[in-house]
Backbone as a chain_set.jsonl record, in Angstrom:
{"seq": "MSKPHTLDKLKIALFEGKKDGLSESDLNVLRRYKAGFTAWLDEPTMRDSEMRVFLIANYHVSESQAYRDIANLKFLLGNVRNANKEWQRYKVIDMLDEAYNRAKEANDVKAMVMAADKLGKYTQLDQKDDEVMPWEEIIPQTYEVTSDPSVLGITPIPNHRKKITDLLKKYSDDIEFEDMKEYKELEEVVNEK", "coords": {"N": [[165.161, 238.553, -223.0], [163.2, 236.075, -221.461], [161.737, 233.084, -222.706], [158.235, 232.841, -222.739], [156.456, 230.924, -220.322], [154.415, 227.989, -220.747], [152.019, 227.935, -219.276], [151.868, 230.677, -218.652], [151.194, 231.542, -221.224], [148.734, 230.199, -221.627], [147.269, 231.466, -219.816], [147.193, 234.161, -220.801], [145.759, 233.599, -223.035], [143.34, 232.789, -222.052], [142.289, 235.085, -220.515], [142.738, 237.304, -222.133], [142.14, 236.543, -224.66], [144.032, 236.164, -226.643], [145.553, 233.932, -228.81], [147.873, 233.624, -230.055], [150.793, 231.901, -230.979], [150.289, 229.487, -229.712], [150.404, 226.074, -229.573], [148.833, 223.2, -231.129], [148.591, 221.251, -229.197], [148.641, 222.846, -226.871], [146.282, 224.281, -227.358], [144.368, 222.264, -227.129], [144.845, 221.778, -224.368], [143.889, 224.28, -223.405], [141.113, 224.146, -223.974], [140.366, 221.885, -222.412], [140.778, 223.261, -219.959], [138.813, 225.309, -219.976], [136.519, 223.876, -220.244], [136.56, 222.423, -217.881], [136.483, 224.543, -215.876], [134.024, 225.708, -216.595], [132.355, 223.507, -215.995], [132.793, 223.432, -213.053], [131.734, 225.889, -212.373], [129.041, 225.436, -212.956], [128.492, 223.451, -211.167], [129.456, 224.068, -208.195], [130.017, 222.591, -205.906], [131.411, 220.48, -206.828], [133.755, 217.857, -206.237], [137.312, 217.444, -206.202], [138.017, 214.962, -207.01], [135.721, 214.256, -208.625], [135.917, 215.986, -210.643], [138.315, 215.153, -211.76], [137.333, 212.558, -212.832], [135.492, 213.684, -214.678], [137.371, 215.058, -216.424], [138.918, 212.919, -217.394], [137.009, 211.266, -218.574], [135.886, 212.9, -220.511], [138.02, 213.955, -222.04], [140.04, 212.091, -222.325], [142.394, 211.917, -220.81], [145.242, 211.007, -218.817], [145.232, 210.057, -215.291], [147.078, 211.356, -213.689], [147.579, 213.532, -215.226], [145.133, 214.691, -215.333], [144.909, 215.598, -212.616], [146.987, 217.457, -212.588], [145.91, 219.255, -214.296], [143.733, 220.077, -212.945], [144.991, 221.348, -210.661], [146.345, 223.387, -212.032], [144.005, 224.675, -213.078], [142.946, 225.728, -210.642], [144.979, 227.516, -209.976], [145.01, 229.354, -212.079], [142.35, 230.193, -212.373], [141.168, 230.324, -209.949], [139.881, 228.913, -206.896], [136.696, 227.632, -207.09], [134.949, 226.837, -205.116], [135.905, 228.194, -202.952], [135.435, 230.728, -203.756], [132.834, 230.731, -203.658], [132.151, 230.446, -201.032], [133.112, 232.864, -199.961], [131.553, 234.499, -201.052], [129.046, 233.797, -199.892], [129.671, 234.59, -197.2], [129.9, 237.286, -197.573], [127.237, 237.814, -198.221], [125.956, 237.199, -195.881], [127.04, 239.132, -194.109], [126.037, 241.283, -195.269], [123.304, 240.998, -194.978], [123.061, 241.044, -192.162], [123.847, 243.776, -191.698], [121.786, 244.961, -193.058], [119.68, 244.247, -191.394], [120.379, 245.616, -189.071], [120.222, 248.111, -189.958], [117.406, 248.368, -190.499], [116.311, 247.801, -188.062], [117.334, 250.203, -186.803], [115.936, 252.152, -188.129], [113.45, 251.564, -187.268], [113.514, 252.177, -184.723], [114.074, 250.22, -182.866], [115.874, 249.394, -180.298], [116.73, 247.055, -178.942], [116.607, 245.11, -181.116], [118.586, 246.271, -182.617], [120.835, 245.927, -181.178], [120.96, 243.136, -181.013], [121.431, 242.482, -183.62], [123.886, 243.867, -184.194], [125.392, 242.455, -182.238], [125.336, 239.872, -183.432], [126.752, 240.321, -185.887], [129.15, 241.178, -184.939], [130.055, 238.815, -183.663], [130.024, 237.098, -185.944], [131.916, 238.166, -187.49], [134.143, 237.887, -185.848], [134.797, 239.734, -184.086], [134.539, 239.808, -181.515], [136.503, 238.412, -180.379], [139.859, 238.109, -179.14], [142.503, 239.534, -180.802], [144.924, 237.778, -182.738], [148.218, 237.492, -181.516], [151.001, 239.337, -182.803], [153.714, 237.875, -184.252], [156.981, 238.507, -183.097], [159.01, 238.664, -185.272], [161.457, 239.972, -185.903], [162.934, 239.847, -183.507], [163.464, 237.285, -183.047], [166.207, 235.217, -182.754], [168.102, 233.131, -184.627], [169.324, 229.837, -183.667], [172.72, 229.192, -183.378], [174.923, 226.932, -184.448], [177.843, 225.007, -183.808], [180.067, 222.966, -185.527], [181.588, 220.105, -184.246], [183.968, 217.563, -183.159], [184.107, 216.617, -180.768], [183.008, 214.494, -178.356], [182.277, 214.983, -175.709], [180.708, 217.211, -175.57], [178.219, 216.259, -175.793], [177.915, 215.043, -173.511], [179.271, 212.655, -173.226], [181.829, 210.582, -172.26], [185.035, 210.886, -173.678], [186.827, 208.452, -175.585], [190.061, 207.385, -174.953], [192.775, 207.541, -177.223], [191.057, 206.808, -179.558], [191.278, 206.603, -182.348], [193.25, 204.69, -182.79], [192.145, 202.662, -181.396], [190.092, 201.955, -183.212], [191.386, 201.251, -185.482], [192.638, 198.966, -184.618], [190.396, 197.337, -183.924], [189.281, 196.968, -186.445], [191.422, 195.556, -187.867], [191.436, 193.348, -186.177], [188.952, 192.053, -186.63], [188.776, 191.938, -189.357], [190.56, 190.041, -189.973], [189.27, 187.739, -189.122], [187.409, 187.104, -190.903], [186.117, 184.886, -193.086], [186.264, 183.184, -196.305], [184.853, 180.98, -197.039], [182.314, 180.302, -197.7], [182.002, 180.961, -200.252], [180.791, 180.083, -203.433], [181.861, 178.297, -206.445], [182.535, 180.096, -209.29], [181.876, 181.438, -212.555], [183.478, 183.333, -215.067], [181.985, 186.079, -216.594], [182.431, 186.175, -219.428], [182.968, 183.692, -220.187], [180.395, 182.439, -219.659], [178.786, 183.832, -221.602], [180.086, 182.974, -223.95], [179.447, 180.098, -223.879], [176.948, 180.039, -224.614]], "CA": [[163.908, 238.235, -222.52], [163.04, 234.679, -221.419], [160.572, 232.52, -223.338], [157.095, 232.806, -221.882], [156.009, 229.491, -219.939], [153.144, 227.499, -221.406], [150.943, 228.404, -218.332], [151.622, 232.138, -218.847], [150.616, 231.833, -222.511], [147.408, 229.837, -221.515], [146.625, 232.637, -218.926], [146.925, 235.24, -221.667], [144.762, 233.165, -223.99], [142.076, 232.753, -221.269], [141.862, 236.277, -220.156], [142.822, 238.35, -223.176], [141.808, 235.945, -225.96], [145.169, 235.982, -227.711], [146.027, 232.66, -228.941], [149.081, 233.625, -230.872], [151.983, 231.108, -230.408], [149.72, 228.346, -229.083], [150.402, 224.927, -230.52], [147.694, 222.433, -231.151], [148.506, 220.709, -227.834], [148.261, 223.949, -226.011], [144.864, 224.585, -227.647], [143.618, 221.175, -226.427], [144.768, 222.129, -222.916], [143.024, 225.362, -223.183], [139.672, 223.532, -224.225], [140.124, 221.24, -221.112], [140.558, 224.225, -218.87], [137.566, 225.97, -220.1], [135.45, 222.957, -219.954], [136.61, 222.156, -216.382], [136.014, 225.682, -215.055], [132.566, 225.744, -216.745], [131.767, 222.486, -215.111], [132.871, 223.931, -211.685], [130.742, 227.079, -212.222], [127.814, 224.775, -213.047], [128.331, 222.594, -209.928], [130.555, 224.527, -207.405], [130.302, 221.68, -204.84], [132.043, 219.307, -207.307], [135.102, 217.597, -205.542], [138.44, 217.18, -207.196], [137.899, 213.546, -207.677], [134.723, 214.238, -209.549], [136.521, 216.744, -211.665], [139.246, 214.14, -212.427], [136.573, 211.776, -213.609], [135.045, 214.478, -215.751], [138.41, 215.318, -217.41], [139.441, 211.62, -218.016], [135.883, 210.86, -219.374], [135.574, 213.863, -221.569], [139.111, 214.451, -222.722], [140.738, 210.966, -222.419], [143.841, 212.263, -220.343], [145.608, 210.152, -217.649], [144.839, 210.448, -214.044], [148.042, 212.312, -213.228], [147.305, 214.823, -216.056], [143.792, 215.353, -214.859], [145.176, 216.295, -211.384], [147.76, 218.61, -212.912], [145.021, 220.205, -214.95], [142.951, 220.719, -211.699], [145.823, 222.324, -209.955], [146.398, 224.638, -212.897], [142.711, 225.473, -213.139], [142.748, 226.475, -209.451], [145.98, 228.488, -210.01], [144.594, 230.312, -213.048], [140.949, 230.779, -212.337], [140.793, 230.44, -208.479], [139.074, 227.758, -206.464], [135.32, 228.105, -207.188], [134.429, 226.542, -203.719], [136.419, 229.277, -201.967], [134.781, 231.886, -204.087], [131.155, 230.603, -203.226], [132.195, 230.587, -199.607], [133.454, 234.173, -199.752], [130.106, 235.108, -201.551], [128.089, 233.516, -198.762], [130.149, 235.37, -196.11], [129.541, 238.728, -197.921], [125.778, 237.994, -198.17], [125.617, 237.145, -194.267], [127.386, 240.384, -193.529], [125.111, 242.367, -195.865], [122.061, 240.759, -194.289], [123.117, 241.657, -190.822], [123.938, 245.193, -191.78], [120.326, 245.395, -193.518], [118.78, 243.991, -190.228], [120.802, 246.534, -188.062], [119.649, 249.296, -190.444], [115.924, 248.38, -190.35], [116.072, 248.088, -186.563], [117.667, 251.482, -186.467], [114.774, 252.937, -188.621], [112.237, 251.24, -186.418], [114.002, 252.725, -183.298], [114.175, 249.109, -181.976], [117.275, 249.23, -179.794], [116.958, 245.577, -178.707], [116.966, 244.55, -182.403], [119.911, 246.805, -183.097], [121.837, 245.288, -180.346], [121.092, 241.786, -181.479], [122.107, 242.455, -185.006], [125.226, 244.17, -183.988], [126.071, 241.295, -181.717], [125.632, 238.724, -184.364], [127.699, 240.704, -186.834], [130.46, 241.033, -184.091], [130.42, 237.355, -183.441], [130.345, 236.421, -187.29], [133.273, 238.701, -188.114], [134.923, 237.405, -184.832], [135.105, 240.975, -183.442], [134.389, 239.618, -180.04], [137.642, 237.666, -179.936], [141.1, 238.724, -179.067], [143.312, 239.422, -181.95], [146.137, 236.985, -182.534], [149.493, 238.313, -181.214], [151.852, 239.365, -183.923], [154.975, 237.27, -183.872], [158.039, 239.39, -183.25], [160.099, 237.977, -186.078], [162.799, 240.513, -185.796], [163.435, 239.582, -182.16], [163.863, 235.928, -182.964], [167.433, 234.937, -183.187], [168.398, 231.724, -184.955], [170.352, 229.139, -182.989], [173.902, 229.101, -184.011], [175.666, 225.544, -184.289], [179.364, 224.855, -184.179], [180.439, 221.566, -185.616], [182.781, 219.529, -183.349], [184.068, 216.133, -183.103], [184.291, 216.351, -179.271], [181.855, 213.822, -177.851], [182.024, 215.655, -174.403], [179.592, 218.151, -175.763], [176.957, 215.467, -175.522], [178.038, 214.437, -172.069], [179.872, 211.342, -173.417], [183.327, 210.476, -172.01], [185.773, 210.521, -174.792], [187.716, 207.354, -175.511], [191.401, 207.825, -175.319], [193.342, 206.911, -178.409], [189.946, 206.228, -180.304], [191.642, 206.185, -183.694], [194.149, 203.38, -182.594], [191.234, 201.473, -181.169], [189.24, 201.688, -184.396], [192.371, 200.456, -186.412], [192.882, 197.61, -183.94], [189.219, 196.507, -184.03], [189.181, 196.662, -187.835], [192.4, 194.522, -188.153], [190.98, 192.061, -185.532], [187.697, 191.5, -187.189], [188.845, 191.631, -190.807], [191.274, 188.819, -190.135], [188.377, 186.629, -188.796], [186.444, 186.853, -192.026], [186.651, 183.648, -193.981], [185.536, 183.23, -197.496], [184.673, 179.592, -197.393], [181.063, 180.137, -198.198], [181.822, 181.454, -201.704], [180.821, 179.001, -204.411], [182.649, 178.551, -207.693], [181.967, 181.066, -210.117], [182.428, 181.51, -213.881], [183.586, 184.603, -215.536], [180.882, 186.474, -217.435], [182.85, 185.992, -220.743], [182.761, 182.147, -220.262], [178.946, 182.289, -219.84], [178.386, 184.209, -222.879], [180.686, 182.123, -224.955], [178.862, 178.922, -223.81], [175.556, 180.229, -225.162]], "C": [[163.603, 236.714, -222.51], [161.807, 234.451, -222.194], [159.486, 232.38, -222.447], [156.698, 231.249, -221.593], [154.696, 229.243, -220.54], [151.977, 228.036, -220.479], [150.585, 229.864, -218.451], [150.874, 232.295, -220.131], [149.028, 231.429, -222.482], [146.62, 230.836, -220.7], [146.259, 233.684, -219.925], [145.677, 234.832, -222.676], [143.422, 233.181, -223.239], [141.522, 234.05, -221.018], [141.813, 237.435, -221.176], [142.346, 237.881, -224.615], [142.712, 235.899, -227.133], [145.682, 234.574, -227.656], [147.201, 232.497, -229.778], [150.129, 232.683, -230.106], [151.522, 229.902, -229.677], [149.817, 227.129, -230.08], [149.126, 224.214, -230.413], [147.573, 221.718, -229.869], [148.065, 221.809, -226.878], [146.784, 224.376, -226.18], [144.011, 223.544, -226.989], [143.673, 221.321, -224.999], [144.012, 223.22, -222.592], [141.554, 224.961, -223.156], [139.348, 222.827, -222.891], [139.933, 222.206, -219.92], [139.264, 224.939, -218.912], [136.356, 225.199, -219.742], [135.387, 222.703, -218.445], [136.012, 223.254, -215.6], [134.501, 225.821, -215.289], [131.872, 224.727, -215.984], [131.731, 222.701, -213.678], [131.867, 224.997, -211.421], [129.371, 226.441, -212.204], [127.529, 224.049, -211.644], [129.499, 223.084, -209.011], [130.933, 223.522, -206.281], [130.93, 220.514, -205.45], [133.442, 218.992, -206.636], [136.063, 217.42, -206.655], [138.338, 215.863, -207.861], [136.848, 213.497, -208.757], [135.193, 215.04, -210.794], [137.58, 215.886, -212.436], [138.48, 213.16, -213.307], [136.002, 212.547, -214.809], [136.15, 214.726, -216.836], [138.818, 214.046, -218.106], [138.246, 211.152, -218.918], [135.776, 211.647, -220.641], [136.785, 214.069, -222.591], [140.289, 213.215, -222.768], [142.313, 211.25, -222.02], [144.042, 211.194, -219.128], [145.312, 210.823, -216.352], [145.69, 211.512, -213.607], [147.849, 213.559, -213.913], [146.132, 215.429, -215.575], [144.057, 216.099, -213.561], [146.067, 217.483, -211.577], [146.915, 219.659, -213.473], [144.152, 220.934, -213.764], [143.718, 221.712, -210.975], [146.146, 223.611, -210.814], [145.243, 225.408, -213.054], [142.623, 226.284, -211.77], [143.761, 227.589, -209.462], [145.529, 229.663, -210.862], [143.394, 230.936, -212.884], [140.568, 230.791, -210.841], [140.001, 229.171, -208.107], [137.597, 228.218, -206.268], [134.663, 227.848, -205.852], [134.723, 227.696, -202.85], [135.62, 230.506, -202.33], [133.207, 231.876, -203.597], [131.262, 230.891, -201.84], [132.287, 232.072, -199.245], [132.14, 234.934, -200.088], [129.072, 234.989, -200.423], [128.404, 234.396, -197.546], [129.743, 236.808, -196.445], [128.067, 238.776, -197.77], [125.329, 237.973, -196.626], [125.957, 238.52, -193.808], [126.408, 241.481, -194.066], [123.836, 242.177, -195.254], [121.98, 241.263, -192.909], [123.248, 243.169, -190.819], [122.555, 245.692, -192.183], [119.51, 245.253, -192.237], [119.115, 245.15, -189.163], [120.121, 247.91, -188.629], [118.101, 249.444, -190.286], [115.717, 248.486, -188.865], [116.321, 249.496, -186.155], [116.469, 252.428, -186.905], [113.557, 252.836, -187.835], [112.397, 251.718, -185.033], [113.802, 251.556, -182.368], [115.593, 248.918, -181.446], [117.627, 247.761, -179.513], [117.293, 244.883, -180.033], [118.339, 245.02, -182.911], [121.103, 246.129, -182.513], [122.138, 243.867, -180.724], [121.799, 241.733, -182.797], [123.593, 242.97, -184.949], [126.021, 243.006, -183.231], [126.369, 240.122, -182.474], [126.569, 239.21, -185.392], [129.01, 240.732, -186.208], [130.909, 239.681, -184.041], [130.814, 236.731, -184.8], [131.731, 236.841, -187.715], [134.31, 238.615, -187.041], [135.563, 238.721, -184.255], [135.276, 240.982, -181.983], [135.718, 238.717, -179.579], [138.921, 238.449, -179.855], [141.875, 238.432, -180.378], [144.53, 238.533, -181.781], [147.406, 237.942, -182.396], [150.303, 238.212, -182.464], [153.166, 238.856, -183.475], [156.088, 238.38, -183.996], [159.201, 238.836, -183.888], [161.368, 238.565, -186.036], [163.589, 240.287, -184.557], [163.888, 238.126, -182.052], [165.274, 235.775, -183.561], [167.669, 233.454, -183.421], [169.474, 231.168, -184.088], [171.481, 229.043, -183.799], [174.606, 227.678, -183.642], [177.065, 225.71, -184.648], [179.566, 223.35, -184.265], [181.796, 221.277, -184.8], [182.834, 218.13, -183.337], [184.293, 215.73, -181.582], [183.01, 215.83, -178.707], [181.534, 214.305, -176.328], [180.98, 216.72, -174.376], [178.343, 217.526, -175.486], [176.911, 214.842, -174.11], [178.528, 213.106, -172.086], [181.39, 211.502, -173.078], [184.068, 210.133, -173.268], [186.74, 209.241, -174.698], [189.075, 207.74, -175.873], [191.971, 206.943, -176.408], [192.181, 206.189, -179.339], [190.371, 205.809, -181.662], [192.447, 204.881, -183.771], [193.095, 202.275, -182.326], [190.311, 201.063, -182.317], [190.144, 200.905, -185.215], [192.441, 199.074, -185.882], [191.729, 196.724, -184.151], [189.03, 196.1, -185.451], [190.093, 195.488, -188.268], [191.933, 193.31, -187.5], [189.838, 191.368, -186.203], [187.786, 191.255, -188.715], [189.661, 190.372, -190.955], [190.398, 187.585, -189.755], [187.472, 186.276, -189.901], [186.997, 185.716, -192.903], [185.786, 183.73, -195.121], [185.159, 181.753, -197.908], [183.305, 179.492, -197.991], [180.902, 180.383, -199.779], [181.828, 180.155, -202.599], [181.782, 179.287, -205.651], [181.834, 179.412, -208.552], [182.565, 180.992, -211.492], [182.496, 183.051, -214.214], [182.424, 184.881, -216.454], [181.081, 186.045, -218.939], [182.624, 184.453, -221.046], [181.343, 181.76, -220.44], [178.468, 182.597, -221.047], [178.912, 183.321, -223.855], [180.013, 180.675, -225.076], [177.463, 178.94, -224.579], [175.75, 180.269, -226.837]], "O": [[163.76, 236.107, -223.569], [160.956, 235.321, -222.373], [159.702, 231.818, -221.373], [156.632, 230.438, -222.516], [153.934, 230.169, -220.818], [151.011, 228.568, -221.025], [149.439, 230.308, -218.392], [149.962, 233.121, -220.178], [148.175, 232.069, -223.097], [145.418, 231.01, -220.905], [145.102, 234.104, -219.94], [144.799, 235.622, -223.023], [142.426, 233.591, -223.835], [140.328, 234.223, -221.266], [141.006, 238.362, -221.096], [142.19, 238.657, -225.558], [142.372, 235.675, -228.294], [146.169, 234.088, -226.636], [147.537, 231.388, -230.193], [150.287, 232.692, -228.885], [152.359, 229.286, -229.017], [149.372, 227.19, -231.226], [148.317, 224.635, -229.587], [146.434, 221.564, -229.427], [147.113, 221.598, -226.127], [146.14, 224.785, -225.214], [143.018, 223.882, -226.344], [142.67, 221.039, -224.343], [143.432, 223.205, -221.506], [140.822, 225.466, -222.305], [138.3, 223.056, -222.289], [139.094, 222.014, -219.04], [138.666, 225.145, -217.856], [135.391, 225.643, -219.12], [134.325, 222.759, -217.825], [135.147, 223.024, -214.755], [133.752, 226.025, -214.333], [130.858, 225.024, -215.352], [130.787, 222.251, -213.028], [131.22, 225.018, -210.374], [128.543, 226.919, -211.428], [126.423, 224.101, -211.107], [130.547, 222.445, -209.103], [132.046, 223.588, -205.758], [131.048, 219.514, -204.742], [134.234, 219.927, -206.516], [135.727, 217.274, -207.83], [138.537, 215.684, -209.063], [137.028, 212.772, -209.735], [134.813, 214.69, -211.911], [137.658, 215.954, -213.663], [138.905, 212.924, -214.438], [136.058, 212.013, -215.916], [135.87, 214.609, -218.029], [139.051, 214.07, -219.315], [138.532, 210.653, -220.006], [135.593, 211.091, -221.723], [136.587, 214.312, -223.782], [141.391, 213.474, -223.252], [143.266, 210.906, -222.719], [143.089, 210.636, -218.584], [145.154, 212.043, -216.305], [145.181, 212.543, -213.169], [147.935, 214.615, -213.287], [146.103, 216.648, -215.401], [143.482, 217.172, -213.381], [145.953, 218.452, -210.827], [147.121, 220.842, -213.202], [143.952, 222.148, -213.706], [143.23, 222.802, -210.677], [146.194, 224.731, -210.305], [145.306, 226.632, -213.164], [142.24, 227.454, -211.81], [143.403, 228.645, -208.942], [145.638, 230.818, -210.451], [143.271, 232.122, -213.188], [139.509, 231.363, -210.582], [139.519, 228.459, -208.988], [137.298, 229.056, -205.417], [133.819, 228.661, -205.476], [133.871, 228.138, -202.08], [135.166, 231.251, -201.461], [132.559, 232.861, -203.241], [130.401, 231.649, -201.395], [131.612, 232.511, -198.313], [131.753, 235.89, -199.417], [128.356, 235.928, -200.077], [127.476, 234.905, -196.916], [129.247, 237.487, -195.546], [127.599, 239.76, -197.196], [124.413, 238.693, -196.228], [125.127, 239.082, -193.093], [126.047, 242.433, -193.375], [123.208, 243.198, -194.973], [120.974, 241.842, -192.499], [122.724, 243.783, -189.889], [122.149, 246.753, -191.711], [118.668, 246.12, -192.001], [118.211, 245.591, -188.452], [119.556, 248.697, -187.868], [117.596, 250.524, -189.978], [114.899, 249.317, -188.472], [115.637, 250.002, -185.266], [116.069, 253.336, -186.177], [112.749, 253.755, -187.702], [111.458, 251.656, -184.239], [113.415, 251.757, -181.217], [116.424, 248.317, -182.128], [118.728, 247.31, -179.831], [118.239, 244.096, -180.048], [119.106, 244.28, -183.525], [122.123, 245.819, -183.128], [123.282, 243.414, -180.77], [122.717, 240.934, -182.983], [124.434, 242.445, -185.679], [127.152, 242.674, -183.585], [127.378, 239.438, -182.308], [127.297, 238.314, -185.819], [129.982, 240.343, -186.856], [132.065, 239.392, -184.35], [131.768, 235.957, -184.873], [132.561, 236.07, -188.197], [135.361, 239.225, -187.236], [136.763, 238.752, -183.983], [135.906, 241.807, -181.321], [135.84, 238.392, -178.398], [139.007, 239.467, -180.541], [141.895, 237.333, -180.932], [145.126, 238.554, -180.704], [147.56, 238.968, -183.059], [150.325, 237.174, -183.127], [153.71, 239.303, -182.465], [156.071, 239.118, -184.981], [160.23, 238.554, -183.275], [162.37, 237.853, -186.113], [164.799, 240.509, -184.541], [164.594, 237.755, -181.114], [165.515, 236.148, -184.709], [167.465, 232.629, -182.53], [170.439, 231.863, -183.769], [171.279, 228.8, -184.988], [174.791, 227.424, -182.452], [177.456, 226.401, -185.589], [179.317, 222.583, -183.335], [182.788, 222.003, -184.727], [181.8, 217.482, -183.497], [184.634, 214.589, -181.272], [182.032, 216.565, -178.573], [180.471, 213.938, -175.827], [180.441, 217.087, -173.332], [177.429, 218.175, -174.977], [175.941, 214.217, -173.681], [178.305, 212.369, -171.126], [182.079, 212.409, -173.545], [183.735, 209.127, -173.894], [187.4, 209.095, -173.668], [189.31, 208.336, -176.924], [191.677, 205.751, -176.489], [192.402, 205.073, -179.81], [189.915, 204.774, -182.147], [192.315, 204.097, -184.71], [193.12, 201.181, -182.89], [189.818, 199.936, -182.357], [189.699, 199.855, -185.678], [192.314, 198.104, -186.629], [191.885, 195.552, -184.494], [188.642, 194.956, -185.689], [189.642, 194.555, -188.933], [191.98, 192.252, -188.128], [189.832, 190.141, -186.302], [187.006, 190.492, -189.285], [189.503, 189.667, -191.952], [190.799, 186.464, -190.069], [186.814, 185.237, -189.856], [188.146, 185.671, -193.34], [184.679, 184.261, -195.029], [185.185, 181.427, -199.095], [183.124, 178.586, -198.803], [179.903, 180.076, -200.429], [182.715, 179.305, -202.518], [182.372, 180.357, -205.801], [180.604, 179.43, -208.519], [183.694, 180.518, -211.62], [181.721, 183.876, -213.729], [181.912, 183.939, -217.059], [180.142, 185.635, -219.621], [182.123, 184.086, -222.109], [181.034, 180.88, -221.243], [177.758, 181.784, -221.64], [178.099, 182.874, -224.665], [179.991, 180.095, -226.162], [176.975, 177.926, -225.078], [174.772, 180.416, -227.569]]}, "num_chains": 1, "name": "protein.A"}
């Protein structure tokens, strides 16, 4: 059985309260996570940059560590802003259901239709469903490696290997090393000091 990862141990400590096997460093991380999540619950609109400032100011961690903590917080405890948005969606749907039910009790057909229309638009039932991609029908392109340039529509050069050798010989003979200055061996420089 493999050794549990630190994040797994912290998850167990957060949700089950078991702090067995946590080092002092792990306990400090756990305190940061709890404080960060509590701060997010108090202020769900807090941006990541504000959370970074909070963690740096209160726990004296580096900026990169603060961002790692934020990512781990979202992984372990969920994104508070998304949870709040989902809650608001739930409330809107619940209110529209209640409006429909009240209109039905009052036998107000016009209000029933309006509530049903708003509910349908909010839940996007009035829009066409996205087509499901037929993944099983998609066949990946097969490629075959070749050194034949005619595949690209280029006319091949006859005896190209000989031409390359000739060009290398021609231009390597033209290289002159006149620009090189005198140099000293590294051992001589070290011995001079």
